[in-house]
N, C-alpha and C positions, 0 to 999 in steps of 0.2 A: 530151260526154257532157249531155243533157240537164239541168236543176235538176226535179226531182220534188218540186217545194212546195207543200203546198195552199194557195190563198191568200186562202180566206172562207168561212164557210159560203155556200153558195147559198140553199140554204132549210132552212127547217123546219117541222113537221108536228105539228100537232096534232089531238085527233079528241073532236068534239061531238056534243052529243045533238039537236038542233035546227038544222039550215042556215042556216032561215030568222031564230030567232034571233042567233045567230051573225055574219049579215050585216048585220044593224042593229046592233050592238054593236060586233063592228070596222069598221064603216064610219063611224057616227055616234059613236059613244064616242072611240075610239082614232084616229077621221081616215085610216085605211087605205083607199086604193084601191085598188079591186077591178080584179084582171085580167081574169079568168073564172073562172065559174061552171059546171059540170055539174050541172044539177035532178038532185037527191036524192043525190048523189055527194060531191062537192067544193066548195070554194070556194079563188080563190088572190087575193091582195091582193100589192102591191108593197109591201115595206118595206125605203127604203132601196135598196140596192146588193142587198139579194135579195129573196124571196119567202118570204111564210108560207101555209104551206095548212092548209086546213082540211078535215076528210075525215070522211064519217059511216063508222064501222068496222064495221060491219053489210055494210055495199057492199064496202070496202077489202080486208075479210077474203076473198071468193071469189076464188077462180081467175079467173072469166071478168071481170076487172076490168082485162084487159089488161095489169097489172105483176104481180110477184110478190105475192102476198095479203101486206097487214101491216094491224097494226092495235095496238090499245091498249089496255087497259082502267084503267079509273084515271085519276086528273087530272095530267094531264103538264104542263112548266112551258119558259116560253120568255121571257128578258128581254131588252127591247128597252132601245137606245140614246139616252139625251136628255141635254142641256145642264143643268148642273147651276142654272144660271140660271133654268132655265126647268118647276124641279119645285114653286115654288109654283104655277106657272099649272095643271100637271098635275094637282093635287089640288086646287085648285077645280074645273076641267073634270071632274075623275070623282068629286067628290061634287054638282057638279051635274046629274049624270046618276044619281045616286042609289048609285054605286056605293061599294059601302064598303071602305077602306084597312083590307085586316089587319095590316099590320104595315111601321116603318118601321124603316132603319137606318144610323146613322150609322158605315160599318166603320171602323175601327181604325186601320187603316194609312193608307186614303183612300178615298174616295167613298163615295156613297150611294143607299140601293134603297128602294124604295116597290111594295109586294107587295100585290096585291087579284086579284079571280078572274073569269074570262068568266061567263058565265051555265050554263055547261057542270061549272061548278068547275074549271075547268084553271087553274093559278098563275101569274099574271102577274107579271113584272117591269118598273119602270123604275127604270134603272140609269146612274146617270155610269160612262162608260168605265173612266173611273178606277180601277171597283174590281177591275179585271183588269191595272192598269199599264198600261192603254189610253190617249192622249191624246184629249180628245175631237174 
């Protein structure tokens, strides 16, 4: 009998107000590589061994979108894994682009997190994998 184990998160999705603004932010500020874009519908970015999908919810909530309707209202959340040794450089980069750091947490067990927002108000986190007991 085959092992039915989920290996990893393959893709995560956020919903954004302005795809052009989101493309600039995620490419320029976070340095993610764009994989594809459907004009007025979505942006897809490579993120390590997974994908980050950004959607215009007014389009993806339509039955005509080609996939089952989906979307969200209000801010979403995604955490990106980073090396602890790179956190100072990430803080500097974010501040250099005028991105306000909302909160930093040095978790009591282990690991660190830096929280900030994208232009649509989604909560983004740079976290060391140790936050979840994972190794970098």
